C-alpha positions in Angstrom: -6.4 45.9 -57.3 -5.3 49.0 -59.2 -8.7 50.5 -59.0 -8.8 50.2 -55.1 -8.9 53.6 -53.4 -8.3 53.4 -49.6 -9.3 57.0 -49.3 -12.8 56.1 -50.4 -13.6 54.8 -46.9 -13.6 56.9 -43.7 -10.8 55.7 -41.3 -11.6 54.3 -38.0 -9.6 52.8 -35.1 -9.6 49.4 -33.5 -9.3 48.8 -29.8 -9.4 45.8 -27.5 -11.3 45.6 -24.2 -10.9 42.9 -21.6 -13.3 41.4 -19.0 -10.9 39.6 -16.6 -12.6 37.6 -13.8 -11.5 35.9 -10.7 -13.1 34.6 -7.5 -12.1 36.4 -4.3 -13.7 36.1 -0.8 -16.5 34.0 -2.2 -17.6 36.5 -4.8 -17.0 37.0 -8.5 -14.7 39.9 -9.3 -13.8 41.7 -12.4 -10.6 43.7 -13.0 -11.2 47.5 -13.6 -9.0 50.4 -14.2 -9.7 54.0 -13.4 -9.1 56.3 -16.4 -6.5 59.0 -16.0 -7.3 60.7 -19.3 -10.3 62.0 -21.2 -12.7 60.9 -22.3 -14.3 59.6 -19.0 -11.3 60.8 -16.9 -11.8 59.5 -13.3 -14.4 56.9 -14.4 -13.9 53.1 -14.0 -13.5 51.0 -17.1 -12.4 47.6 -18.4 -8.7 47.4 -19.2 -8.0 47.9 -22.9 -6.6 50.3 -25.6 -5.8 50.8 -29.2 -4.4 48.0 -31.4 -1.1 49.0 -33.0 -0.5 48.8 -36.8 1.7 45.7 -36.6 0.0 43.6 -33.9 -3.0 41.3 -33.7 -5.9 42.0 -31.5 -4.9 39.3 -29.0 -1.4 40.6 -28.8 -2.8 44.0 -28.1 -5.1 42.6 -25.5 -2.2 41.0 -23.5 0.0 44.0 -23.9 -2.7 46.5 -22.6 -3.6 44.1 -19.7 0.1 44.1 -18.6 0.6 47.8 -19.1 -2.7 48.9 -17.3 -2.6 46.5 -14.4 1.1 45.8 -13.6 0.3 42.0 -13.7 3.5 40.1 -14.4 4.2 39.3 -18.1 4.3 35.6 -17.4 0.9 35.7 -15.7 -0.6 37.7 -18.6 0.9 35.3 -21.1 -0.6 32.3 -19.4 -4.1 33.7 -19.0 -7.0 31.8 -20.6 -8.0 34.5 -23.0 -10.8 34.2 -25.5 -12.5 36.6 -27.9 -16.0 37.6 -26.7 -17.4 39.6 -29.7 -17.0 42.8 -31.6 -18.7 46.1 -30.6 -19.1 48.5 -33.3 -21.8 51.1 -32.5 -20.8 54.2 -34.4 -21.2 56.4 -31.3 -19.6 54.2 -28.6 -16.6 56.4 -28.4 -16.8 60.2 -28.3 -13.3 60.7 -29.9 -13.9 59.0 -33.2 -15.3 55.9 -34.9 -13.8 53.1 -32.8 -14.5 49.4 -33.2 -13.6 47.2 -30.1 -12.7 43.5 -30.1 -13.6 42.4 -26.6 -11.9 39.5 -24.8 -12.7 37.6 -21.6 -10.2 36.0 -19.3 -10.1 34.0 -16.1 -7.5 33.8 -13.4 -7.2 32.3 -9.9 -7.3 34.6 -6.9 -4.6 37.1 -7.2 -3.2 40.1 -5.2 -4.5 43.6 -6.1 -3.0 44.8 -9.3 -0.9 48.0 -9.5 -1.4 50.2 -12.6 1.9 51.5 -13.8 0.5 54.5 -15.5 0.6 52.9 -18.9 -2.1 53.8 -21.5 -5.1 55.6 -20.0 -5.1 54.0 -16.5 -3.9 55.6 -13.2 -5.3 52.9 -11.0 -6.5 49.2 -11.1 -8.5 47.0 -8.7 -10.7 44.0 -8.4 -14.3 44.9 -8.1 -17.2 42.6 -7.3 -19.2 42.0 -10.5 -22.5 43.1 -9.0 -21.0 46.3 -7.9 -19.3 46.9 -11.2 -22.5 46.4 -13.2 -24.1 49.3 -11.3 -21.6 51.8 -10.1 -18.3 50.9 -8.5 -18.0 52.1 -4.9 -15.3 55.0 -4.6 -12.1 54.3 -2.8 -9.9 57.0 -1.2 -9.6 59.9 -3.5 -12.1 58.5 -6.1 -14.9 60.5 -7.7 -18.5 59.7 -6.8 -19.9 56.4 -8.1 -20.7 56.3 -11.7 -21.5 53.8 -14.4 -18.6 52.2 -16.3 -17.1 54.3 -19.1 -18.0 53.8 -22.9 -20.2 50.7 -23.4 -18.2 48.6 -20.9 -21.2 47.8 -18.8 -22.7 46.0 -21.9 -19.4 44.2 -22.5 -19.2 43.1 -18.9 -22.8 41.8 -18.9 -22.1 39.8 -22.1 -18.8 38.5 -20.7 -20.5 37.3 -17.4 -23.2 35.6 -19.4 -20.6 33.8 -21.6 -18.7 32.6 -18.6 -21.7 31.3 -16.8 -22.8 29.3 -20.0 -19.3 28.0 -20.7 -19.1 26.4 -17.2 -21.9 24.2 -18.2 -20.2 22.5 -21.1 -16.5 23.1 -20.8 -13.8 22.5 -18.2 -13.3 26.2 -17.9 -14.0 26.3 -14.1 -10.6 24.9 -13.3 -9.1 28.1 -14.7 -10.4 30.0 -11.6 -8.6 27.5 -9.3 -5.0 27.2 -8.3 -2.9 24.4 -9.9 -4.0 22.0 -7.1 -7.5 22.3 -5.6 -10.2 20.4 -3.7 -13.6 19.5 -5.1 -15.0 21.9 -2.5 -13.0 24.7 -4.0 -14.2 23.8 -7.6 -17.8 23.7 -6.4 -17.3 27.2 -4.8 -16.4 28.4 -8.4 -19.6 27.1 -9.9 -21.7 28.4 -7.0 -20.0 31.9 -7.2 -20.4 32.3 -11.0 -23.9 30.8 -11.1 -24.9 32.6 -7.8 -26.6 29.4 -6.6 -26.0 26.6 -4.2 -25.2 23.1 -5.5 -25.8 19.7 -3.7 -22.3 18.6 -2.7 -22.6 14.8 -3.2 -24.4 15.3 -6.6 -21.7 17.7 -7.7 -18.8 15.5 -6.6 -20.3 12.5 -8.4 -20.8 14.3 -11.6 -17.2 15.8 -11.6 -15.6 12.4 -11.0 -17.8 10.7 -13.5 -16.7 13.0 -16.2 -13.6 11.6 -18.0 -10.6 13.9 -18.0 -12.3 16.8 -16.0 -10.0 16.5 -13.0 -7.2 14.2 -12.0 -6.3 13.2 -8.4 -2.9 14.3 -7.1 -1.4 11.1 -5.7 -0.7 11.3 -2.0 -2.0 14.8 -1.6 -4.6 15.9 0.8 -5.6 19.1 2.5 -7.3 20.0 5.7 -10.4 22.0 5.1 -11.4 23.1 8.5 -14.1 20.4 9.0 -14.2 17.6 11.3 -13.9 14.9 8.7 -10.8 13.5 7.0 -8.6 15.7 4.8 -10.0 16.4 1.4 -8.4 14.9 -1.6 -6.5 17.3 -3.9 -7.0 17.4 -7.7 -5.6 19.3 -10.8 -7.2 20.0 -14.1 -7.3 17.0 -16.4 -6.8 16.9 -20.2 -10.5 17.3 -21.2 -11.7 20.6 -22.5 -15.4 19.8 -22.9 -17.8 18.2 -20.6 -19.9 15.0 -21.7 -22.6 15.2 -20.4 -22.7 18.9 -19.6 -22.8 20.1 -16.0 -26.1 22.0 -16.1 -26.9 24.7 -13.5 -30.0 24.1 -11.5 -33.2 25.3 -12.9 -34.8 27.9 -10.7 -38.2 26.6 -9.2 -41.3 27.8 -10.9 -43.1 30.2 -8.7 -46.5 28.8 -7.5 -49.4 31.1 -7.4 -51.0 31.6 -4.0 -54.9 31.6 -4.1 -56.3 35.0 -3.4 -58.9 35.4 -0.7 -62.2 34.0 -1.6 -60.8 31.8 -4.4 -62.0 28.2 -4.0 -59.3 25.6 -3.8 -59.4 21.9 -4.5 
């Protein structure tokens, strides 16, 4: 390797960006930070930052998430975190050539985060995904609504698509739930992420027929506000994939309405 010249290649930086999802108040939310520095000062963005010379991308992702949101270290360390894809458009960052390794993570419903001023963030909050994909509504002292900084709207859309697909063939939905949950709470996760209603008896039958998806908690039951008996309580089972997959309902095919004067049979 004596003929290798590292100066023959233009230097570039590597960053990490995180799309962290949770279900709150019956809606899918994503964690955003408000940037306190240029570029895009005052704009909302996904948490993230530069990878340090002696750390892996995943280590950087967890470090940045803890620094920019104030989430406890134990919570960040336990997150289901997986790599989404790499974003390398030459013009994605106005500062220099920056390649980003994006991750996505899932957490149960949590309190509002509190940015500690680490990195570029001066505020953090959970935002409904539909709102984040357009322009997050301003809070007190926020600038007018604007799209997410950098190419983070693209990353968010890709991450949402990945999560929706993975719920079909993996047990990932339980990552949105607390350690112990009812089947109604699990169904609410699917309905929220997929944005569609599911038939309760059919969903229950499919979940309980899938080996290792959930396990009943012996002797545990929870009142759910209805008039029936208390709901059984479950926890995540040892399985990681679903056989057969739990497919989302196929939207009905629109039927054409005959126009006036068109004969019908």
